[in-house]
N, C-alpha and C positions, 0 to 999 in steps of 0.2 A: 504493499499499499504506499509506503514511504517513497519508493521509487516512482510510482505512478504520480504522486503529488508533485515531486520534483520535476518530472517531465511536463506536467500541466503548467507549472509556474514558468518554466523555461519557454514553453510554447507561447504563453501569454506575453512574456517579455519581448520575444522575437516579433510577435504580431504588433505590439505597441511600437517597437522600433521601426518596423516596415511602414506602419501607418504614419508615423511622425515624418519619415523620410519622404513618403509620397506627398503628404500634405504641405510640409514646410520646405522640403529640399534640404540637401546637405549644406553645411556652411561654406564649403569650397565652391560649390555650384552657385551659391548665392553671391559670393564675392566676385566670381568670374562674370556673371551676368550684369553685376552692378558696375564693373570696370569699364569706363568709356573706351571705345575703339580708337586706336591711334590714327592720326591723319596719314593717308597714304601718298607717297611720292612714287609715281609709276615711271619706269624708265624703259624705253624700247630702243633697241640698237640693231642696225641692219646686219652687221657681221662683226666678228672679233678680229681686230688687228691692232697693233700697238698704239696707233694714233687715237683711234676711237676709245680704246680701253683707257688710255691716259686721261682723256677728257672725263670719262665716267668716274675714274678714281679721284681726279681733282675735284669733281662735283661732290662726291660723298665725303671726301676729306674736309672740304670747306663747310659743308653742312654741319659736320660734327664740330668743327671749330666755332661755328656760330651757335652751338648749343642744340642742334637738331641731330640726335643720334639714333641710328636704326635700332629698333627694338626697345628704346626707352621712351622717347616722346614723338617719334615718327616711325612709320613702317615703310621701308624701301622695297619695292617690287620691281625686279629687273628681268627682262626676257630678251633673248637674242634670236634673230631670224636666220642666222647662218647664210645670209646672202639671198634668201628666197623671198621675193616680193609677196607671194601669196601668204606665206607664213607671217610676214610682217603685218599684213592686214588682220590676220587671225589674232595675233598678239595684242593688237590695239583693242580688238573686241573683248578679249579676255581681261585685259587690264581695266578697261572701262567698267566692266561688270563689278569690279571691286570698289567703285565709287571713289577714285583718287581725288585729292585736292588739287593736284597738278600733274600733267603729263610732260615728261622730258623725252624728246626724240633726238637721238644721236645719229646724224646723217640725213642727207636730203631725201632718200627713199623712205626712211622711217617717218620723217616729218610729213611727207606727202600722204603717206598711208594714214597718219593720225589726224590730219587736218579736219576733214569733214566730220568724222565721228566725234571729235572733241568739240567742234563748234555745235554739233547737234545736241550734245549732252551738256553743253556749257561748262566744259572742263578746260581751264587755262592750259595752253600749249606753249612750252618753251623748247626751242630747237637749238642745236649746235652742230658743228661740222657741216654747215651748209654754206656753199660758196656764193650762190646767187638766190637769195630768198625771194626777190621780186620775180626773177625769171622762172623760179620753181613754183610761182603762184601761191606762196605761203602768205605773203603780205603784198599789198598794193604799193606801199610806201614804207621806207625804213623808220620814219618818225611819226608820220601822220596816219594813225591807225584807229580803227573802230572795233575790230575783233580782238578777243583775248588771246592773241598770238604774238609772240616775241622771241628773241633769242640772240645768238651770237653767230656772226658770219665769219668764216675763215678764208675769205677771198684774199689772195696774195697779190701785192703789186707786181705786175708782170715785169716791169722795168728792173726791179731788184733781182729777179731770177735770171734775166738775160745778162745783166752786168756780171753776176757771179760766174756764169758759164764762160763769158768772154775773158774774164780774169784768169780762170784756170785752164782754159783751152784757147790760147791766143790764135787768132786767125780763123776761128771756127766758121764754117760755111754751111754745115748740114747738122740738123738735130732730129732725132727720132723720138716720137711720143707714142705711148701705149695707153689706151683708155677704153672704157665701156661706152659705146654710143647710146646705151639705154639710160645713162645717168645724165640728167640735164645739166648738172653743175660741171661735169666734165666737158660736155659739148660747148658750153659757154667759155670755159677756160681755154680750150684748144683753139677756138675761133679767135679769141683775144690774143693769144700767144702767136698764132700764125700772122695776124696783122702786124703785131709789133716786130716780129722777126723780119718780116718783109722790108720794113723800114731800115733794118740793119743789113740788108742783102744776105740774110741767112734763110735757108730753105728748111721748112718743117716737113718731115716725112711721117705719115701716120700709119699706125697699125691698131686694129681694134680687137677687143676680146670681150665677149658677152658674158663669160663666166671665168672664174679663176683658173680652171683647167686649161683654158685657151691662152693664158698669158704667156707662157714660155714660148709657144709657137709664134706668137705675135712679135715678141722681142727678137727671136731668132731670125725672123724675116727682115729685120732692120739692120742687124749688126754689120753687114758687109756694105751698107749704103750710107752710114752716118758717122760723124766724128764724136758724137756724144748722144746720150739718151736722157730723156726727161720724163718723169712720172708725176703727173699732177695729183691733186687730192681726189683720186678716183678710187673708190672702195674696192672695186674688183681687182685693179692692178696692184694696189697697195697690199692686198691680201696675199698676193704672190710675190712680194718684194724679195724674199730670200732667194727664190728661183731666178728672178730678174738679175739680182746682184751677182749670182754665180755665173750666169751667162755673160754679163758685162765684164766681169773679171777675166773670164776665159779668153775673151777677145780684146782685153786691154782697152776697153771703152769706158770713159768717164760716165758715171751714172749720177744724175742729179734728180732731186725729188722735191716735193712741195711740203714735206713734213719731217720733223726730227726723228720720228719713229722709223722712217725708212732709212735714214742715215745710220741709226743704230743697227738696222738689219743688214747693212752692207752698201748702201749708196754712198757716193763720195762726199757730197755736201748739199746743203740747202741754206737758203736765207728765209727763215720762216718763224712760226710762232711756237711758244712753249705751250704744248697742248694741255698740260695740267692747269696752267694759268687760265686758259679759255674755260676749262671745266669749273674753275673757281668763280669766274664771272657768271656762269650759268647758275651757280649756287646762290649768288647774291640775288638774282631774280626770283629763284624758288623761295628763298627766305621771305622776300617782300610779299609774294603771293600767299604764303602760309600765314603771314601776319595780316592778311586782309587787303593787300594791294591789288590794283587792277592791272592785269597784264597788258591791256590795251593802251595804257599810258606809258608803258616802258618801251623806249626806242630799241630797235635792233642795233646791237653793238658791232662796230667795225673798226678798222685801223688800229690794230694792236701792236705793241712793241715787237720789232723784228730782231732776230738774232741769227748770226752765222753759226751753223753746226757742221762739224767736219768729222770724218772717220779717217784717222791717220793710218790705220791698218789697211784700209782699202787703197789709200794713196800709195802705200808701199807696194802693194800687190800689182797695181797697174802702172807703176813707174812715174807717178806725179809727185812733185815736191810743192809743199805750201810755202810761200814766202814767210819768213819769220816775223816780219813786221805785220803781215796780214794775220798771222796766227794769234797775235796778241788780242785781237778783237773777237776771235772765234771761240766757240765752246766745243771741246773735243768729246765725242761720244762713240760708243761702239766697241771699245776694247773688251768689255765684259760679255758682249753678245756673240762676237765671232772671233775666233782665234785659231 
């Protein structure tokens, strides 16, 4: 009888406990439901390569420095399309389902994919790694805007690129360029470059690559026809930069690029921007939006400080010497990447 009584008491206690849990919920569940959701910063990037990655890293670092740390007072959601435009559109849809406070698009294709959905759902869009925001139809004007779209343009002054190539390849008359004709920023850059080179009596020879797998063949088609190669801020070509650099080295052809990441990967030199600093500028805008600012009132940022970046190991491999006086103003990169 005593055993039966104990069993009855235990059963009653269990029933009371279950009833209490169903009616009131556990304390941990209660706390979780009461905790406000963190504001989301959504990041979409077309492909992984050093320049775009550096901008993203600079963005996240600057957000943390400003007091916005992932998992503490904001939630950063990042997805990469691996160069696929269809996937890029899907990523935007998935990220917008999370109700972000702001969308950051890294690259022209990512920004174009995000534009209409963000406007439709009234989510501010901040872009970066976009050469021609007006030509890409992201904004109608860099300063006079009505939509909640803004960002950072990485358009490089063409004159500085040409002057760099002329300094390191005296008497240059032919330059080869590889780009993806499907990227509007690349088309714009190549056209501007061609026109500027014509004024210098320098011929620009073009080879196109619609995907990264085509880049090596495009470069190879040029090496016997040109005195130097130039890779603009083209996501497809830059993704294949290590292969391009190896081909250029094999043929002893100076390889110039539009970004420091490409120099670290084996290009000879560039006069370009510090990509981490561009990412930090994006963070400044994201912070303003998180604090209630209107993206429509924030002008698109252009004309950033230029720096000369050189890869001395590449110079040795292809037999080019940098003037010592000239090197004093340059930033040396690449030793830790290729050796």
